[in-house]
C-alpha positions as CSV (number, residue, x, y, z in Angstrom):
1,X,0.8,-17.6,-2.0
2,X,1.9,-15.1,0.6
3,X,0.6,-11.5,0.7
4,X,2.0,-8.1,0.6
5,X,2.6,-8.1,4.3
6,X,5.5,-10.5,3.6
7,X,7.2,-7.3,2.3
8,X,7.0,-7.1,-1.5
9,X,10.1,-5.0,-1.7
10,X,12.0,-7.6,0.3
11,X,11.8,-10.3,-2.4
12,X,15.3,-10.9,-3.7
13,X,16.8,-9.2,-0.7
14,X,16.6,-12.0,1.8
15,X,16.8,-15.8,1.6
16,X,13.5,-17.3,0.4
17,X,11.8,-19.8,2.6
18,X,8.2,-20.9,2.1
19,X,6.3,-20.8,5.4
20,X,4.1,-23.7,6.4
21,X,0.4,-23.2,6.4
22,X,-0.3,-22.0,9.9
23,X,-4.0,-22.9,9.8
24,X,-4.2,-26.6,9.0
25,X,-7.7,-27.6,10.1
26,X,-9.5,-29.9,7.7
27,X,-13.1,-29.9,6.4
28,X,-14.0,-33.5,6.5
29,X,-17.0,-35.8,5.9
30,X,-17.1,-36.7,9.6
31,X,-16.2,-33.2,10.8
32,X,-13.5,-34.4,13.2
33,X,-11.8,-31.0,13.3
34,X,-15.1,-29.3,14.0
35,X,-15.6,-28.4,10.3
36,X,-18.0,-30.9,8.6
37,X,-18.5,-30.9,4.8
38,X,-21.7,-28.9,4.2
39,X,-23.1,-27.3,1.1
40,X,-23.1,-23.6,1.2
41,X,-21.2,-23.3,4.5
42,X,-17.8,-22.4,3.3
43,X,-16.3,-19.9,0.8
44,X,-13.1,-20.5,-1.1
45,X,-11.0,-17.4,-1.5
46,X,-8.5,-17.5,-4.3
47,X,-6.3,-15.3,-6.5
48,X,-6.2,-16.3,-10.1
49,X,-2.6,-15.2,-10.3
50,X,-1.5,-17.7,-7.6
51,X,-0.5,-21.2,-8.6
52,X,-1.3,-22.7,-5.2
53,X,-4.8,-21.2,-5.3
54,X,-5.3,-22.3,-8.9
55,X,-5.0,-25.9,-7.8
56,X,-8.2,-25.4,-5.7
57,X,-10.0,-23.5,-8.5
58,X,-9.3,-26.4,-11.0
59,X,-10.2,-29.1,-8.5
60,X,-13.4,-27.4,-7.5
61,X,-14.4,-27.1,-11.2
62,X,-13.5,-30.7,-12.2
63,X,-15.4,-32.1,-9.2
64,X,-18.4,-29.9,-9.9
65,X,-18.4,-28.3,-6.4
66,X,-19.4,-24.8,-7.7
67,X,-22.9,-24.9,-6.2
68,X,-21.7,-26.4,-2.9
69,X,-18.6,-24.2,-2.4
70,X,-18.8,-20.6,-3.4
71,X,-15.7,-18.8,-4.6
72,X,-14.3,-15.3,-4.1
73,X,-11.7,-13.9,-6.5
74,X,-9.2,-11.4,-5.0
75,X,-7.6,-8.6,-6.9
76,X,-4.2,-9.7,-8.4
77,X,-2.6,-6.5,-7.1
78,X,-2.3,-6.3,-3.4
79,X,-1.6,-3.4,-1.1
80,X,0.1,-3.4,2.3
81,X,-2.8,-5.4,3.8
82,X,-2.4,-8.2,1.2
83,X,-5.3,-9.8,-0.7
84,X,-8.3,-7.5,-1.2
85,X,-11.7,-7.6,-2.8
86,X,-11.4,-4.6,-5.0
87,X,-12.8,-6.5,-8.0
88,X,-16.2,-6.6,-6.3
89,X,-18.8,-3.8,-5.9
90,X,-17.9,-1.4,-3.0
91,X,-14.6,-3.2,-2.7
92,X,-16.2,-5.9,-0.5
93,X,-16.7,-9.6,-0.9
94,X,-20.5,-9.9,-1.4
95,X,-20.8,-13.0,0.8
96,X,-18.3,-12.4,3.6
97,X,-18.8,-8.6,3.6
98,X,-15.1,-8.0,4.1
99,X,-12.7,-5.8,2.2
100,X,-9.5,-7.8,3.0
101,X,-8.9,-11.5,3.4
102,X,-6.9,-10.6,6.5
103,X,-10.2,-9.8,8.3
104,X,-11.1,-13.5,8.2
105,X,-7.7,-14.4,9.5
106,X,-8.0,-11.9,12.3
107,X,-11.4,-13.4,13.3
108,X,-9.7,-16.7,13.7
109,X,-6.5,-15.6,15.4
110,X,-4.6,-12.3,15.9
111,X,-0.9,-12.0,15.4
112,X,-0.7,-15.2,13.4
113,X,2.6,-16.0,11.7
114,X,3.1,-16.5,8.0
115,X,1.1,-13.7,6.5
116,X,-2.2,-13.8,4.6
117,X,-2.2,-16.4,1.8
118,X,-4.6,-18.0,-0.7
119,X,-6.2,-20.4,-1.2
120,X,-8.2,-19.8,2.0
121,X,-11.3,-21.6,3.1
122,X,-13.6,-19.4,5.2
123,X,-16.6,-20.4,7.4
124,X,-19.4,-18.1,6.1
125,X,-21.5,-18.1,9.3
126,X,-18.7,-17.0,11.6
127,X,-16.5,-15.3,9.0
128,X,-13.5,-17.1,10.4
129,X,-10.7,-18.6,8.4
130,X,-10.8,-22.5,8.5
131,X,-7.7,-23.4,6.6
132,X,-5.0,-22.1,4.4
133,X,-3.3,-25.5,4.0
134,X,-3.0,-25.5,0.2
135,X,-1.3,-28.9,0.1
136,X,-4.2,-30.7,1.9
137,X,-7.1,-28.6,0.7
138,X,-7.4,-30.1,-2.8
139,X,-6.8,-33.7,-1.5
140,X,-9.8,-33.2,0.8
141,X,-11.9,-31.7,-2.0
142,X,-11.3,-35.0,-3.9
143,X,-11.7,-37.4,-1.0
144,X,-13.8,-35.8,1.8
145,X,-16.3,-33.9,-0.3
146,X,-17.5,-36.8,-2.4
147,X,-21.1,-36.6,-1.3
148,X,-21.3,-33.2,-3.0
149,X,-19.4,-34.1,-6.2
150,X,-21.2,-33.8,-9.5
151,X,-22.3,-36.9,-11.4
152,X,-19.4,-38.0,-13.5
153,X,-16.7,-36.3,-11.4
154,X,-13.3,-37.9,-11.9
155,X,-11.3,-39.6,-9.2
156,X,-8.4,-37.2,-8.8
157,X,-6.7,-39.2,-6.0
158,X,-7.4,-42.8,-6.8
159,X,-6.5,-45.0,-3.8
160,X,-4.6,-47.6,-5.8
161,X,-2.2,-44.9,-7.1
162,X,-1.8,-42.7,-4.1
163,X,1.8,-43.8,-3.2
164,X,3.0,-43.0,-6.8
165,X,1.0,-39.8,-6.9
166,X,2.5,-38.7,-3.6
167,X,6.0,-39.4,-4.8
168,X,5.6,-37.6,-8.0
169,X,3.9,-34.6,-6.3
170,X,6.7,-34.4,-3.7
171,X,9.4,-34.3,-6.5
172,X,7.4,-31.7,-8.5
173,X,6.8,-29.6,-5.4
174,X,10.5,-29.5,-4.3
175,X,12.1,-28.8,-7.7
176,X,9.4,-27.2,-9.9
177,X,6.4,-25.7,-7.9
178,X,8.7,-24.3,-5.2
179,X,11.9,-24.4,-7.2
180,X,11.0,-21.5,-9.5
181,X,10.4,-19.4,-6.4
182,X,13.7,-20.3,-4.9
183,X,15.4,-19.3,-8.1
184,X,13.4,-16.1,-8.5
185,X,13.8,-14.9,-4.9
186,X,17.5,-16.0,-4.6
187,X,19.8,-13.5,-3.0
188,X,23.0,-14.8,-4.4
189,X,24.4,-16.3,-7.6
190,X,25.2,-19.7,-6.1
191,X,21.7,-20.0,-4.5
192,X,20.1,-19.0,-7.8
193,X,22.1,-21.4,-9.9
194,X,21.4,-24.3,-7.6
195,X,17.7,-23.7,-7.6
196,X,17.5,-23.0,-11.4
197,X,19.5,-26.1,-12.2
198,X,17.1,-28.1,-10.0
199,X,14.1,-26.8,-11.9
200,X,15.4,-27.9,-15.3
201,X,16.8,-31.2,-14.0
202,X,13.3,-32.1,-12.9
203,X,11.7,-30.8,-16.1
204,X,14.1,-33.0,-18.1
205,X,13.0,-36.0,-16.0
206,X,9.4,-35.1,-16.5
207,X,9.9,-34.7,-20.2
208,X,11.2,-38.3,-20.4
209,X,8.2,-39.6,-18.3
210,X,5.6,-37.6,-20.3
211,X,7.1,-38.6,-23.7
212,X,5.7,-42.1,-23.2
213,X,2.5,-41.5,-21.2
214,X,-0.2,-38.8,-21.5
215,X,-0.6,-38.1,-17.8
216,X,1.8,-38.2,-14.9
217,X,0.3,-41.2,-13.1
218,X,-2.0,-43.8,-14.6
219,X,-4.0,-43.1,-17.7
220,X,-6.3,-40.4,-16.3
221,X,-6.0,-36.9,-14.8
222,X,-5.0,-36.9,-11.2
223,X,-4.0,-34.4,-8.6
224,X,-0.4,-34.7,-9.8
225,X,-1.3,-33.2,-13.2
226,X,-3.1,-30.3,-11.6
227,X,-0.1,-29.4,-9.5
228,X,2.3,-29.5,-12.4
229,X,0.0,-27.7,-14.7
230,X,-0.3,-24.6,-12.4
231,X,3.4,-24.0,-12.6
232,X,3.8,-24.9,-16.3
233,X,1.0,-22.6,-17.5
234,X,2.8,-19.7,-15.8
235,X,6.3,-20.7,-17.0
236,X,6.9,-18.6,-20.1
237,X,4.7,-15.7,-18.9
238,X,6.5,-15.1,-15.6
239,X,9.0,-17.7,-14.4
240,X,11.2,-17.7,-17.6
241,X,11.9,-13.9,-17.3
242,X,10.8,-12.6,-14.0
243,X,12.2,-15.6,-12.0
244,X,15.2,-16.1,-14.4
245,X,14.3,-19.7,-15.1
246,X,15.5,-19.2,-18.7
247,X,17.5,-22.2,-19.8
248,X,14.7,-22.7,-22.3
249,X,11.1,-21.7,-22.7
250,X,8.4,-24.3,-22.2
251,X,7.3,-23.6,-25.8
252,X,10.7,-24.9,-26.9
253,X,10.2,-28.3,-25.2
254,X,8.1,-30.3,-27.6
255,X,6.9,-32.8,-25.0
256,X,6.0,-30.4,-22.1
257,X,4.6,-27.8,-24.4
258,X,2.2,-30.4,-25.9
259,X,1.4,-31.8,-22.4
260,X,0.5,-28.4,-21.0
261,X,-1.6,-27.5,-24.1
262,X,-3.4,-30.8,-23.7
263,X,-4.4,-29.9,-20.2
264,X,-5.1,-26.3,-21.1
265,X,-7.6,-27.5,-23.7
266,X,-9.3,-29.9,-21.2
267,X,-12.4,-28.4,-19.6
268,X,-11.6,-27.3,-16.0
269,X,-8.0,-26.3,-16.7
270,X,-7.5,-23.5,-19.3
271,X,-11.0,-22.0,-18.6
272,X,-9.7,-21.1,-15.1
273,X,-6.5,-19.4,-16.3
274,X,-6.3,-15.6,-16.4
275,X,-3.0,-14.6,-18.0
276,X,-3.7,-10.9,-17.3
277,X,-4.0,-11.5,-13.5
278,X,-0.9,-13.8,-13.6
279,X,1.4,-11.2,-15.3
280,X,0.2,-8.2,-13.4
281,X,0.5,-9.9,-10.0
282,X,4.1,-11.1,-10.4
283,X,5.5,-8.1,-12.2
284,X,3.7,-5.4,-10.2
285,X,3.7,-6.9,-6.7
286,X,7.3,-8.3,-6.5
287,X,8.9,-4.9,-6.5
288,X,12.0,-6.3,-4.9
289,X,12.9,-8.0,-8.1
290,X,11.0,-5.8,-10.6
291,X,11.2,-2.3,-9.0
292,X,9.8,-0.5,-12.1
293,X,6.6,-2.6,-12.0
294,X,6.6,-2.7,-15.8
295,X,4.5,-5.6,-17.1
296,X,6.0,-7.2,-20.3
297,X,3.8,-7.3,-23.4
298,X,4.7,-11.0,-24.2
299,X,4.7,-13.8,-24.5
300,X,2.3,-14.1,-27.4
301,X,-0.6,-16.4,-26.4
302,X,-0.9,-17.8,-29.9
303,X,-0.5,-21.5,-29.8
304,X,-2.3,-22.4,-26.6
305,X,-5.3,-23.7,-28.6
306,X,-3.4,-25.4,-31.4
307,X,-3.5,-29.3,-31.8
308,X,-1.3,-31.1,-29.3
309,X,-1.7,-34.7,-30.6
310,X,-1.3,-36.1,-27.0
311,X,-4.4,-38.3,-27.5
312,X,-2.2,-40.5,-29.6
313,X,-0.7,-41.7,-26.3
314,X,-4.1,-43.0,-25.2
315,X,-5.4,-42.2,-21.8
316,X,-8.9,-41.1,-20.8
317,X,-8.9,-37.6,-19.2
318,X,-11.8,-38.2,-16.9
319,X,-11.6,-42.0,-16.6
320,X,-15.1,-43.4,-16.3
321,X,-16.4,-39.9,-15.6
322,X,-17.3,-36.9,-17.8
323,X,-16.0,-33.4,-18.4
324,X,-17.4,-30.6,-16.3
325,X,-20.1,-28.4,-17.7
326,X,-19.8,-24.8,-18.8
327,X,-18.1,-22.3,-16.5
328,X,-20.6,-20.3,-14.5
329,X,-21.0,-16.9,-16.1
330,X,-19.9,-15.0,-12.9
331,X,-16.7,-17.0,-12.8
332,X,-15.7,-16.8,-16.4
333,X,-12.3,-15.4,-17.3
334,X,-12.7,-12.3,-19.5
335,X,-12.0,-13.1,-23.2
336,X,-9.2,-10.6,-23.4
337,X,-7.3,-12.3,-20.6
338,X,-7.0,-15.6,-22.4
339,X,-6.0,-16.9,-25.9
340,X,-8.4,-16.7,-28.7
341,X,-8.8,-19.1,-31.7
342,X,-8.0,-16.4,-34.3
343,X,-4.4,-15.8,-33.2
344,X,-3.0,-18.3,-35.7
345,X,-0.4,-21.0,-35.1
C-alpha cells in the first residue's frame, strides 16, 4: 500500500493506477539475487491497516517464521513522509533504528519511483530495503523459506495446485483486491460504476464457488484464501462505505460471510486483524475522499466469532500440518481493537 507521499488529498482527484513494485529482489534459499534466506537477517515492515501487508503477516504466522523473521508494525496514520514508527519508544523502530520506512528505501536508492509501500523486507545489517514486491513476497515465504518453517507448517502453495491457485488469485486481484481501490479512487461516475460492478460480479462468482467447497482451491488453506481474506475482512468496515462498494454488505451474503468468519476464527488469520488500525488508516489518511477525517463508529463487530458451520463442507485447514501456536505477546492485537465473545450474536 502506497504512502502519504502519493498525495493523500489527491485520492479521488486523479485516475487510480496501482504502481508496480519497484524493488523486486527476492530472498531465496540459494541467494541468487544476493539475498539468501537466513534467520534473523531481515525485518518485515508492515502496517496492520494494509491488506497487501496483511498477507505477509498471516503467511509469516501460519508458517511459524516469527523467530526467523522479525516484524515491525508501522503507525496506521501517516504523515507527509509516509509510514512511520510512532508506535515504538522514541518513535524509532528498535531494530532498524529508523523513524520512517523511507529511510530504508533511501539507503537502497534515492529518487525511486512509486512511493514508500508496505510490506517491505529490510536487510538488518545494512539497513537497506530488499523488496517491496507484495505479490512475490508471500509466495517466497511459502516456498523459499521452508528450512525455517515450524514443524507442522501448512503447504500454502502446493505444487500440484499452483496453476489453479494462480488463476484464482489473478481473478481475485483484478476484480476484488484491486477492484475496490479502483472503485474507491474513481474520478468519474462511469469509471466508478465499471469498477464497482466488477467487484460484485466477481464476488457473485466466488459465492457460487464457495457454496460447494470450504476453501478456494483444494481442501486446505492456500495462498489464494489469504489474498481473498485480507480484502473481505475489511469489506464492511471500509470498502462498503468509504470506497462506495455498497451493493450489499458482506454480512448480507450468507456464503461469503460464513467463509470469512471461518478464516477469521482460524489461528493465524483473525488474530492478526486490527480493526482500529484499519478504520483509522482509511478514513483519516485518504483525505481526498474523506476530507473531514471522521472515522465511523460502525460496523458492529458482533458476529465475527459466531458459528459459521463451514466445517460441514469438509476440508482440513492445515492439511497434514497443525495450527500455529499462540501469538507472541509483543505482536498481539489489543483486545479493544478486535471482536470479543461477549458481544452477542
